[in-house]
Biopython code that builds the backbone (N, CA, C, O; Angstrom):
import numpy as np
from Bio.PDB.StructureBuilder import StructureBuilder

atoms = [
    (1, "MET", "N", (36.691, 26.403, -1.438)),
    (1, "MET", "CA", (36.086, 26.017, -0.189)),
    (1, "MET", "C", (34.803, 25.235, -0.468)),
    (1, "MET", "O", (33.989, 25.659, -1.289)),
    (2, "SER", "N", (34.620, 24.136, 0.183)),
    (2, "SER", "CA", (33.440, 23.315, -0.001)),
    (2, "SER", "C", (32.281, 23.866, 0.809)),
    (2, "SER", "O", (32.468, 24.356, 1.923)),
    (3, "THR", "N", (31.074, 23.784, 0.243)),
    (3, "THR", "CA", (29.883, 24.193, 0.978)),
    (3, "THR", "C", (29.098, 22.984, 1.464)),
    (3, "THR", "O", (27.995, 23.133, 1.991)),
    (4, "TYR", "N", (29.641, 21.814, 1.297)),
    (4, "TYR", "CA", (28.921, 20.618, 1.709)),
    (4, "TYR", "C", (28.860, 20.504, 3.218)),
    (4, "TYR", "O", (29.781, 20.910, 3.926)),
    (5, "ASN", "N", (27.765, 19.946, 3.699)),
    (5, "ASN", "CA", (27.550, 19.766, 5.122)),
    (5, "ASN", "C", (28.296, 18.529, 5.600)),
    (5, "ASN", "O", (28.078, 17.430, 5.090)),
    (6, "PHE", "N", (29.163, 18.708, 6.566)),
    (6, "PHE", "CA", (29.891, 17.578, 7.123)),
    (6, "PHE", "C", (29.333, 17.148, 8.469)),
    (6, "PHE", "O", (30.030, 16.504, 9.253)),
    (7, "GLY", "N", (28.068, 17.504, 8.746)),
    (7, "GLY", "CA", (27.378, 16.937, 9.885)),
    (7, "GLY", "C", (27.207, 17.798, 11.107)),
    (7, "GLY", "O", (26.575, 17.350, 12.063)),
    (8, "ASN", "N", (27.736, 19.023, 11.139)),
    (8, "ASN", "CA", (27.617, 19.743, 12.392)),
    (8, "ASN", "C", (26.875, 21.060, 12.314)),
    (8, "ASN", "O", (26.618, 21.651, 13.362)),
    (9, "THR", "N", (26.518, 21.555, 11.158)),
    (9, "THR", "CA", (25.868, 22.853, 11.107)),
    (9, "THR", "C", (24.531, 22.842, 10.395)),
    (9, "THR", "O", (23.789, 23.818, 10.500)),
    (10, "GLY", "N", (24.192, 21.794, 9.683)),
    (10, "GLY", "CA", (22.941, 21.773, 8.942)),
    (10, "GLY", "C", (23.074, 22.421, 7.576)),
    (10, "GLY", "O", (22.066, 22.625, 6.899)),
    (11, "GLY", "N", (24.269, 22.747, 7.154)),
    (11, "GLY", "CA", (24.475, 23.360, 5.853)),
    (11, "GLY", "C", (25.607, 24.363, 5.907)),
    (11, "GLY", "O", (26.316, 24.446, 6.910)),
    (12, "PRO", "N", (25.786, 25.130, 4.835)),
    (12, "PRO", "CA", (26.901, 26.058, 4.784)),
    (12, "PRO", "C", (26.749, 27.209, 5.764)),
    (12, "PRO", "O", (27.749, 27.758, 6.228)),
    (13, "ALA", "N", (25.520, 27.583, 6.086)),
    (13, "ALA", "CA", (25.286, 28.612, 7.084)),
    (13, "ALA", "C", (24.815, 27.939, 8.359)),
    (13, "ALA", "O", (24.226, 26.859, 8.311)),
    (14, "ASN", "N", (25.064, 28.558, 9.478)),
    (14, "ASN", "CA", (24.637, 27.971, 10.745)),
    (14, "ASN", "C", (23.242, 28.483, 11.073)),
    (14, "ASN", "O", (23.083, 29.654, 11.416)),
    (15, "TYR", "N", (22.234, 27.631, 10.975)),
    (15, "TYR", "CA", (20.852, 28.001, 11.241)),
    (15, "TYR", "C", (20.480, 27.609, 12.661)),
    (15, "TYR", "O", (19.660, 26.713, 12.864)),
    (16, "GLY", "N", (21.067, 28.261, 13.627)),
    (16, "GLY", "CA", (20.756, 27.986, 15.019)),
    (16, "GLY", "C", (21.494, 26.754, 15.512)),
    (16, "GLY", "O", (22.532, 26.373, 14.970)),
    (17, "ASP", "N", (20.949, 26.150, 16.532)),
    (17, "ASP", "CA", (21.586, 24.995, 17.155)),
    (17, "ASP", "C", (21.057, 23.694, 16.571)),
    (17, "ASP", "O", (20.776, 22.745, 17.303)),
    (18, "PHE", "N", (20.925, 23.653, 15.259)),
    (18, "PHE", "CA", (20.355, 22.495, 14.576)),
    (18, "PHE", "C", (21.191, 21.239, 14.793)),
    (18, "PHE", "O", (22.417, 21.254, 14.686)),
    (19, "ARG", "N", (20.497, 20.169, 15.097)),
    (19, "ARG", "CA", (21.107, 18.849, 15.146)),
    (19, "ARG", "C", (20.313, 17.966, 14.190)),
    (19, "ARG", "O", (19.082, 18.013, 14.186)),
    (20, "PRO", "N", (20.994, 17.169, 13.387)),
    (20, "PRO", "CA", (20.265, 16.310, 12.455)),
    (20, "PRO", "C", (19.255, 15.414, 13.182)),
    (20, "PRO", "O", (19.451, 15.046, 14.340)),
    (21, "ILE", "N", (18.189, 15.078, 12.487)),
    (21, "ILE", "CA", (17.160, 14.207, 13.053)),
    (21, "ILE", "C", (17.754, 12.837, 13.321)),
    (21, "ILE", "O", (18.483, 12.294, 12.491)),
    (22, "ASP", "N", (17.441, 12.282, 14.477)),
    (22, "ASP", "CA", (17.891, 10.944, 14.840)),
    (22, "ASP", "C", (16.795, 9.947, 14.460)),
    (22, "ASP", "O", (15.711, 9.953, 15.043)),
    (23, "PHE", "N", (17.088, 9.094, 13.481)),
    (23, "PHE", "CA", (16.106, 8.126, 13.002)),
    (23, "PHE", "C", (16.241, 6.760, 13.670)),
    (23, "PHE", "O", (15.580, 5.809, 13.252)),
    (24, "LYS", "N", (17.071, 6.643, 14.683)),
    (24, "LYS", "CA", (17.288, 5.348, 15.336)),
    (24, "LYS", "C", (16.017, 4.814, 15.978)),
    (24, "LYS", "O", (15.813, 3.601, 16.044)),
    (25, "ASN", "N", (15.165, 5.712, 16.449)),
    (25, "ASN", "CA", (13.952, 5.297, 17.147)),
    (25, "ASN", "C", (12.699, 5.496, 16.299)),
    (25, "ASN", "O", (11.619, 5.724, 16.845)),
    (26, "GLY", "N", (12.822, 5.414, 14.994)),
    (26, "GLY", "CA", (11.673, 5.558, 14.114)),
    (26, "GLY", "C", (11.439, 6.993, 13.698)),
    (26, "GLY", "O", (12.356, 7.815, 13.712)),
    (27, "THR", "N", (10.203, 7.288, 13.326)),
    (27, "THR", "CA", (9.844, 8.618, 12.856)),
    (27, "THR", "C", (9.907, 9.616, 14.002)),
    (27, "THR", "O", (9.425, 9.333, 15.099)),
    (28, "PRO", "N", (10.500, 10.788, 13.755)),
    (28, "PRO", "CA", (10.575, 11.810, 14.799)),
    (28, "PRO", "C", (9.189, 12.310, 15.193)),
    (28, "PRO", "O", (8.230, 12.168, 14.433)),
    (29, "ASP", "N", (9.090, 12.894, 16.379)),
    (29, "ASP", "CA", (7.813, 13.429, 16.840)),
    (29, "ASP", "C", (7.488, 14.744, 16.117)),
    (29, "ASP", "O", (8.340, 15.336, 15.455)),
    (30, "LEU", "N", (6.253, 15.173, 16.261)),
    (30, "LEU", "CA", (5.776, 16.359, 15.562)),
    (30, "LEU", "C", (6.558, 17.626, 15.932)),
    (30, "LEU", "O", (6.888, 18.399, 15.033)),
    (31, "PRO", "N", (6.869, 17.875, 17.207)),
    (31, "PRO", "CA", (7.657, 19.071, 17.521)),
    (31, "PRO", "C", (9.028, 19.084, 16.830)),
    (31, "PRO", "O", (9.501, 20.145, 16.423)),
    (32, "THR", "N", (9.661, 17.929, 16.697)),
    (32, "THR", "CA", (10.950, 17.858, 15.999)),
    (32, "THR", "C", (10.770, 18.185, 14.523)),
    (32, "THR", "O", (11.554, 18.941, 13.951)),
    (33, "LEU", "N", (9.741, 17.618, 13.909)),
    (33, "LEU", "CA", (9.467, 17.903, 12.500)),
    (33, "LEU", "C", (9.153, 19.378, 12.287)),
    (33, "LEU", "O", (9.570, 19.969, 11.291)),
    (34, "MET", "N", (8.419, 19.970, 13.225)),
    (34, "MET", "CA", (8.089, 21.387, 13.121)),
    (34, "MET", "C", (9.350, 22.248, 13.235)),
    (34, "MET", "O", (9.471, 23.262, 12.547)),
    (35, "ALA", "N", (10.279, 21.854, 14.093)),
    (35, "ALA", "CA", (11.530, 22.604, 14.240)),
    (35, "ALA", "C", (12.359, 22.530, 12.962)),
    (35, "ALA", "O", (12.942, 23.532, 12.545)),
    (36, "VAL", "N", (12.419, 21.360, 12.337)),
    (36, "VAL", "CA", (13.172, 21.221, 11.087)),
    (36, "VAL", "C", (12.489, 22.023, 9.975)),
    (36, "VAL", "O", (13.167, 22.660, 9.168)),
    (37, "ALA", "N", (11.159, 21.996, 9.926)),
    (37, "ALA", "CA", (10.436, 22.773, 8.917)),
    (37, "ALA", "C", (10.679, 24.269, 9.111)),
    (37, "ALA", "O", (10.789, 25.011, 8.135)),
    (38, "ASP", "N", (10.761, 24.709, 10.351)),
    (38, "ASP", "CA", (11.055, 26.108, 10.630)),
    (38, "ASP", "C", (12.446, 26.480, 10.121)),
    (38, "ASP", "O", (12.632, 27.532, 9.509)),
    (39, "ARG", "N", (13.405, 25.620, 10.377)),
    (39, "ARG", "CA", (14.763, 25.886, 9.906)),
    (39, "ARG", "C", (14.851, 25.823, 8.371)),
    (39, "ARG", "O", (15.613, 26.569, 7.756)),
    (40, "LEU", "N", (14.071, 24.935, 7.772)),
    (40, "LEU", "CA", (14.012, 24.887, 6.314)),
    (40, "LEU", "C", (13.511, 26.218, 5.763)),
    (40, "LEU", "O", (14.081, 26.760, 4.816)),
    (41, "THR", "N", (12.453, 26.735, 6.356)),
    (41, "THR", "CA", (11.892, 28.003, 5.895)),
    (41, "THR", "C", (12.902, 29.136, 6.078)),
    (41, "THR", "O", (13.036, 29.995, 5.206)),
    (42, "GLN", "N", (13.609, 29.141, 7.200)),
    (42, "GLN", "CA", (14.651, 30.154, 7.422)),
    (42, "GLN", "C", (15.723, 30.057, 6.337)),
    (42, "GLN", "O", (16.154, 31.070, 5.786)),
    (43, "ALA", "N", (16.145, 28.834, 6.040)),
    (43, "ALA", "CA", (17.172, 28.636, 5.021)),
    (43, "ALA", "C", (16.672, 29.084, 3.651)),
    (43, "ALA", "O", (17.414, 29.715, 2.898)),
    (44, "LEU", "N", (15.423, 28.764, 3.320)),
    (44, "LEU", "CA", (14.866, 29.172, 2.042)),
    (44, "LEU", "C", (14.797, 30.692, 1.927)),
    (44, "LEU", "O", (15.099, 31.253, 0.874)),
    (45, "ARG", "N", (14.404, 31.352, 3.004)),
    (45, "ARG", "CA", (14.332, 32.822, 2.968)),
    (45, "ARG", "C", (15.707, 33.435, 2.723)),
    (45, "ARG", "O", (15.823, 34.467, 2.062)),
    (46, "ALA", "N", (16.743, 32.800, 3.253)),
    (46, "ALA", "CA", (18.103, 33.318, 3.077)),
    (46, "ALA", "C", (18.685, 32.945, 1.712)),
    (46, "ALA", "O", (19.352, 33.764, 1.079)),
    (47, "GLU", "N", (18.436, 31.717, 1.256)),
    (47, "GLU", "CA", (19.086, 31.203, 0.048)),
    (47, "GLU", "C", (18.235, 31.329, -1.213)),
    (47, "GLU", "O", (18.754, 31.628, -2.288)),
    (48, "TYR", "N", (16.938, 31.102, -1.082)),
    (48, "TYR", "CA", (16.027, 31.099, -2.231)),
    (48, "TYR", "C", (14.708, 31.780, -1.846)),
    (48, "TYR", "O", (13.688, 31.103, -1.715)),
    (49, "PRO", "N", (14.710, 33.086, -1.667)),
    (49, "PRO", "CA", (13.495, 33.768, -1.210)),
    (49, "PRO", "C", (12.280, 33.541, -2.109)),
    (49, "PRO", "O", (11.146, 33.605, -1.634)),
    (50, "GLY", "N", (12.494, 33.281, -3.376)),
    (50, "GLY", "CA", (11.387, 33.068, -4.300)),
    (50, "GLY", "C", (10.595, 31.799, -4.061)),
    (50, "GLY", "O", (9.455, 31.684, -4.509)),
    (51, "ILE", "N", (11.187, 30.843, -3.359)),
    (51, "ILE", "CA", (10.473, 29.585, -3.101)),
    (51, "ILE", "C", (10.239, 29.353, -1.609)),
    (51, "ILE", "O", (9.910, 28.239, -1.200)),
    (52, "ALA", "N", (10.405, 30.388, -0.800)),
    (52, "ALA", "CA", (10.196, 30.253, 0.649)),
    (52, "ALA", "C", (8.764, 29.840, 0.981)),
    (52, "ALA", "O", (8.507, 29.280, 2.046)),
    (53, "GLY", "N", (7.845, 30.113, 0.078)),
    (53, "GLY", "CA", (6.447, 29.724, 0.294)),
    (53, "GLY", "C", (6.270, 28.219, 0.449)),
    (53, "GLY", "O", (5.348, 27.771, 1.130)),
    (54, "TYR", "N", (7.138, 27.440, -0.172)),
    (54, "TYR", "CA", (7.045, 25.983, -0.019)),
    (54, "TYR", "C", (7.360, 25.577, 1.421)),
    (54, "TYR", "O", (6.724, 24.676, 1.968)),
    (55, "GLY", "N", (8.328, 26.231, 2.024)),
    (55, "GLY", "CA", (8.635, 25.958, 3.428)),
    (55, "GLY", "C", (7.475, 26.356, 4.320)),
    (55, "GLY", "O", (7.150, 25.659, 5.282)),
    (56, "GLU", "N", (6.854, 27.476, 3.999)),
    (56, "GLU", "CA", (5.696, 27.934, 4.770)),
    (56, "GLU", "C", (4.525, 26.963, 4.628)),
    (56, "GLU", "O", (3.767, 26.761, 5.576)),
    (57, "THR", "N", (4.375, 26.363, 3.446)),
    (57, "THR", "CA", (3.325, 25.361, 3.239)),
    (57, "THR", "C", (3.543, 24.161, 4.156)),
    (57, "THR", "O", (2.598, 23.655, 4.760)),
    (58, "ILE", "N", (4.792, 23.711, 4.255)),
    (58, "ILE", "CA", (5.113, 22.568, 5.123)),
    (58, "ILE", "C", (4.828, 22.928, 6.571)),
    (58, "ILE", "O", (4.236, 22.139, 7.307)),
    (59, "GLN", "N", (5.248, 24.119, 6.982)),
    (59, "GLN", "CA", (4.992, 24.560, 8.349)),
    (59, "GLN", "C", (3.486, 24.608, 8.635)),
    (59, "GLN", "O", (3.044, 24.190, 9.705)),
    (60, "ALA", "N", (2.710, 25.110, 7.691)),
    (60, "ALA", "CA", (1.264, 25.209, 7.876)),
    (60, "ALA", "C", (0.630, 23.830, 8.025)),
    (60, "ALA", "O", (-0.252, 23.639, 8.862)),
    (61, "GLU", "N", (1.075, 22.875, 7.221)),
    (61, "GLU", "CA", (0.526, 21.516, 7.308)),
    (61, "GLU", "C", (0.851, 20.874, 8.660)),
    (61, "GLU", "O", (0.008, 20.199, 9.252)),
    (62, "LEU", "N", (2.065, 21.087, 9.138)),
    (62, "LEU", "CA", (2.449, 20.526, 10.436)),
    (62, "LEU", "C", (1.702, 21.221, 11.570)),
    (62, "LEU", "O", (1.306, 20.569, 12.537)),
    (63, "ALA", "N", (1.503, 22.531, 11.466)),
    (63, "ALA", "CA", (0.754, 23.266, 12.482)),
    (63, "ALA", "C", (-0.703, 22.797, 12.516)),
    (63, "ALA", "O", (-1.285, 22.643, 13.590)),
    (64, "LEU", "N", (-1.280, 22.574, 11.348)),
    (64, "LEU", "CA", (-2.652, 22.069, 11.280)),
    (64, "LEU", "C", (-2.741, 20.691, 11.920)),
    (64, "LEU", "O", (-3.704, 20.387, 12.623)),
    (65, "SER", "N", (-1.740, 19.866, 11.677)),
    (65, "SER", "CA", (-1.713, 18.536, 12.265)),
    (65, "SER", "C", (-1.635, 18.619, 13.791)),
    (65, "SER", "O", (-2.292, 17.851, 14.493)),
    (66, "ALA", "N", (-0.840, 19.542, 14.294)),
    (66, "ALA", "CA", (-0.728, 19.719, 15.745)),
    (66, "ALA", "C", (-2.044, 20.210, 16.339)),
    (66, "ALA", "O", (-2.407, 19.856, 17.461)),
    (67, "GLU", "N", (-2.746, 21.029, 15.569)),
    (67, "GLU", "CA", (-4.003, 21.607, 16.039)),
    (67, "GLU", "C", (-5.147, 20.602, 16.056)),
    (67, "GLU", "O", (-5.889, 20.512, 17.034)),
    (68, "ASP", "N", (-5.287, 19.844, 14.964)),
    (68, "ASP", "CA", (-6.440, 18.949, 14.870)),
    (68, "ASP", "C", (-6.133, 17.498, 15.258)),
    (68, "ASP", "O", (-7.049, 16.682, 15.365)),
    (69, "GLY", "N", (-4.870, 17.175, 15.465)),
    (69, "GLY", "CA", (-4.506, 15.829, 15.904)),
    (69, "GLY", "C", (-4.477, 14.788, 14.797)),
    (69, "GLY", "O", (-4.195, 13.619, 15.058)),
    (70, "LEU", "N", (-4.763, 15.192, 13.571)),
    (70, "LEU", "CA", (-4.742, 14.269, 12.439)),
    (70, "LEU", "C", (-3.352, 14.277, 11.807)),
    (70, "LEU", "O", (-2.584, 15.216, 12.015)),
    (71, "PRO", "N", (-3.023, 13.241, 11.039)),
    (71, "PRO", "CA", (-1.723, 13.232, 10.362)),
    (71, "PRO", "C", (-1.634, 14.392, 9.370)),
    (71, "PRO", "O", (-2.647, 14.822, 8.820)),
    (72, "PRO", "N", (-0.413, 14.899, 9.142)),
    (72, "PRO", "CA", (-0.257, 15.980, 8.160)),
    (72, "PRO", "C", (-0.551, 15.482, 6.756)),
    (72, "PRO", "O", (-0.435, 14.289, 6.472)),
    (73, "ASN", "N", (-0.929, 16.396, 5.886)),
    (73, "ASN", "CA", (-1.227, 16.079, 4.495)),
    (73, "ASN", "C", (0.082, 15.792, 3.770)),
    (73, "ASN", "O", (0.786, 16.712, 3.355)),
    (74, "ARG", "N", (0.399, 14.518, 3.624)),
    (74, "ARG", "CA", (1.671, 14.108, 3.013)),
    (74, "ARG", "C", (1.775, 14.521, 1.548)),
    (74, "ARG", "O", (2.875, 14.763, 1.052)),
    (75, "GLY", "N", (0.653, 14.604, 0.858)),
    (75, "GLY", "CA", (0.669, 15.010, -0.543)),
    (75, "GLY", "C", (1.145, 16.446, -0.706)),
    (75, "GLY", "O", (1.985, 16.732, -1.559)),
    (76, "ARG", "N", (0.617, 17.340, 0.099)),
    (76, "ARG", "CA", (1.041, 18.745, 0.024)),
    (76, "ARG", "C", (2.499, 18.888, 0.459)),
    (76, "ARG", "O", (3.255, 19.659, -0.132)),
    (77, "ILE", "N", (2.888, 18.146, 1.490)),
    (77, "ILE", "CA", (4.268, 18.206, 1.962)),
    (77, "ILE", "C", (5.205, 17.653, 0.900)),
    (77, "ILE", "O", (6.256, 18.234, 0.633)),
    (78, "ARG", "N", (4.833, 16.543, 0.301)),
    (78, "ARG", "CA", (5.679, 15.948, -0.738)),
    (78, "ARG", "C", (5.858, 16.890, -1.920)),
    (78, "ARG", "O", (6.970, 17.056, -2.422)),
    (79, "THR", "N", (4.773, 17.504, -2.363)),
    (79, "THR", "CA", (4.856, 18.442, -3.485)),
    (79, "THR", "C", (5.797, 19.591, -3.151)),
    (79, "THR", "O", (6.627, 19.975, -3.974)),
    (80, "ALA", "N", (5.672, 20.139, -1.947)),
    (80, "ALA", "CA", (6.542, 21.245, -1.538)),
    (80, "ALA", "C", (7.999, 20.794, -1.481)),
    (80, "ALA", "O", (8.881, 21.499, -1.971)),
    (81, "LEU", "N", (8.262, 19.630, -0.890)),
    (81, "LEU", "CA", (9.633, 19.131, -0.796)),
    (81, "LEU", "C", (10.222, 18.840, -2.175)),
    (81, "LEU", "O", (11.393, 19.129, -2.423)),
    (82, "ASP", "N", (9.420, 18.271, -3.071)),
    (82, "ASP", "CA", (9.894, 18.003, -4.434)),
    (82, "ASP", "C", (10.280, 19.297, -5.144)),
    (82, "ASP", "O", (11.311, 19.355, -5.816)),
    (83, "ASN", "N", (9.459, 20.328, -4.998)),
    (83, "ASN", "CA", (9.751, 21.604, -5.650)),
    (83, "ASN", "C", (10.999, 22.259, -5.073)),
    (83, "ASN", "O", (11.768, 22.881, -5.805)),
    (84, "ILE", "N", (11.201, 22.125, -3.787)),
    (84, "ILE", "CA", (12.413, 22.672, -3.174)),
    (84, "ILE", "C", (13.630, 21.902, -3.672)),
    (84, "ILE", "O", (14.646, 22.503, -4.022)),
    (85, "ALA", "N", (13.532, 20.576, -3.707)),
    (85, "ALA", "CA", (14.664, 19.746, -4.133)),
    (85, "ALA", "C", (15.089, 20.050, -5.558)),
    (85, "ALA", "O", (16.272, 19.956, -5.886)),
    (86, "ILE", "N", (14.141, 20.413, -6.407)),
    (86, "ILE", "CA", (14.467, 20.763, -7.789)),
    (86, "ILE", "C", (15.278, 22.059, -7.837)),
    (86, "ILE", "O", (16.207, 22.182, -8.635)),
    (87, "ALA", "N", (14.929, 23.017, -6.991)),
    (87, "ALA", "CA", (15.557, 24.342, -7.053)),
    (87, "ALA", "C", (16.807, 24.479, -6.191)),
    (87, "ALA", "O", (17.709, 25.243, -6.532)),
    (88, "ALA", "N", (16.872, 23.758, -5.095)),
    (88, "ALA", "CA", (17.970, 23.942, -4.138)),
    (88, "ALA", "C", (19.254, 23.300, -4.642)),
    (88, "ALA", "O", (19.251, 22.181, -5.154)),
    (89, "GLY", "N", (20.339, 24.024, -4.489)),
    (89, "GLY", "CA", (21.637, 23.537, -4.933)),
    (89, "GLY", "C", (22.287, 22.624, -3.915)),
    (89, "GLY", "O", (21.982, 22.683, -2.724)),
    (90, "ALA", "N", (23.184, 21.783, -4.394)),
    (90, "ALA", "CA", (23.925, 20.866, -3.517)),
    (90, "ALA", "C", (24.715, 21.664, -2.492)),
    (90, "ALA", "O", (25.295, 22.700, -2.816)),
    (91, "GLY", "N", (24.735, 21.186, -1.271)),
    (91, "GLY", "CA", (25.507, 21.810, -0.220)),
    (91, "GLY", "C", (24.807, 22.946, 0.491)),
    (91, "GLY", "O", (25.384, 23.557, 1.390)),
    (92, "THR", "N", (23.572, 23.246, 0.110)),
    (92, "THR", "CA", (22.854, 24.333, 0.766)),
    (92, "THR", "C", (22.084, 23.810, 1.967)),
    (92, "THR", "O", (21.741, 22.630, 2.038)),
    (93, "GLY", "N", (21.820, 24.698, 2.902)),
    (93, "GLY", "CA", (21.001, 24.331, 4.054)),
    (93, "GLY", "C", (19.608, 23.923, 3.621)),
    (93, "GLY", "O", (19.004, 23.022, 4.204)),
    (94, "SER", "N", (19.100, 24.592, 2.591)),
    (94, "SER", "CA", (17.761, 24.274, 2.100)),
    (94, "SER", "C", (17.658, 22.815, 1.674)),
    (94, "SER", "O", (16.687, 22.135, 2.007)),
    (95, "LEU", "N", (18.643, 22.340, 0.950)),
    (95, "LEU", "CA", (18.612, 20.952, 0.496)),
    (95, "LEU", "C", (18.834, 19.984, 1.659)),
    (95, "LEU", "O", (18.231, 18.912, 1.698)),
    (96, "THR", "N", (19.682, 20.355, 2.588)),
    (96, "THR", "CA", (19.924, 19.497, 3.759)),
    (96, "THR", "C", (18.640, 19.283, 4.545)),
    (96, "THR", "O", (18.299, 18.150, 4.885)),
    (97, "PHE", "N", (17.921, 20.376, 4.838)),
    (97, "PHE", "CA", (16.673, 20.256, 5.595)),
    (97, "PHE", "C", (15.601, 19.538, 4.784)),
    (97, "PHE", "O", (14.788, 18.802, 5.344)),
    (98, "THR", "N", (15.593, 19.745, 3.468)),
    (98, "THR", "CA", (14.634, 19.057, 2.600)),
    (98, "THR", "C", (14.864, 17.546, 2.655)),
    (98, "THR", "O", (13.913, 16.772, 2.756)),
    (99, "ARG", "N", (16.106, 17.140, 2.590)),
    (99, "ARG", "CA", (16.422, 15.709, 2.669)),
    (99, "ARG", "C", (16.017, 15.122, 4.018)),
    (99, "ARG", "O", (15.505, 14.005, 4.087)),
    (100, "GLN", "N", (16.248, 15.875, 5.079)),
    (100, "GLN", "CA", (15.868, 15.406, 6.417)),
    (100, "GLN", "C", (14.359, 15.156, 6.481)),
    (100, "GLN", "O", (13.914, 14.117, 6.967)),
    (101, "LEU", "N", (13.582, 16.115, 5.987)),
    (101, "LEU", "CA", (12.128, 15.969, 6.038)),
    (101, "LEU", "C", (11.634, 14.875, 5.086)),
    (101, "LEU", "O", (10.708, 14.135, 5.420)),
    (102, "THR", "N", (12.239, 14.771, 3.921)),
    (102, "THR", "CA", (11.858, 13.718, 2.978)),
    (102, "THR", "C", (12.072, 12.350, 3.618)),
    (102, "THR", "O", (11.223, 11.466, 3.505)),
    (103, "HIS", "N", (13.182, 12.182, 4.275)),
    (103, "HIS", "CA", (13.474, 10.915, 4.956)),
    (103, "HIS", "C", (12.514, 10.701, 6.140)),
    (103, "HIS", "O", (12.035, 9.589, 6.358)),
    (104, "ALA", "N", (12.241, 11.757, 6.890)),
    (104, "ALA", "CA", (11.364, 11.639, 8.052)),
    (104, "ALA", "C", (9.958, 11.204, 7.652)),
    (104, "ALA", "O", (9.324, 10.419, 8.358)),
    (105, "PHE", "N", (9.471, 11.710, 6.524)),
    (105, "PHE", "CA", (8.134, 11.357, 6.050)),
    (105, "PHE", "C", (8.138, 10.130, 5.151)),
    (105, "PHE", "O", (7.089, 9.711, 4.661)),
    (106, "ASP", "N", (9.316, 9.552, 4.934)),
    (106, "ASP", "CA", (9.463, 8.369, 4.092)),
    (106, "ASP", "C", (8.870, 8.605, 2.698)),
    (106, "ASP", "O", (8.094, 7.800, 2.182)),
    (107, "LEU", "N", (9.265, 9.740, 2.114)),
    (107, "LEU", "CA", (8.749, 10.101, 0.788)),
    (107, "LEU", "C", (9.763, 9.798, -0.290)),
    (107, "LEU", "O", (9.502, 10.037, -1.468)),
]
sb = StructureBuilder()
sb.init_structure("model")
sb.init_model(0)
sb.init_chain("A")
sb.init_seg("    ")
for serial, (resi, resn, name, xyz) in enumerate(atoms, 1):
    if name == "N":
        sb.init_residue(resn, " ", resi, " ")
    sb.init_atom(name, np.array(xyz, "f"), 0.0, 1.0, " ", f" {name:<3s}", serial, name[0])
structure = sb.get_structure()
């Protein structure tokens, strides 16, 4: 059985009512990015609990951005996404959400 995502669940497990980010209209808004980061953290807790802190780092940066109105710290987000991408296996929800965020931030 394949664990690859064929576009309707966000990965091998169903993490809520996730729909892939729509990039047709440019960069997604902050609430959309925060929702994807939340789902990434959920996936990490289920699949790779040892690196769930990276998802929490991304969530914290986005929350800070929402609070102070400044752009999120792309360096911290990039480092977290890179570390997740190294550890996450192909076909996992963690990697799917990581790719979505990497593309959204143009990293």
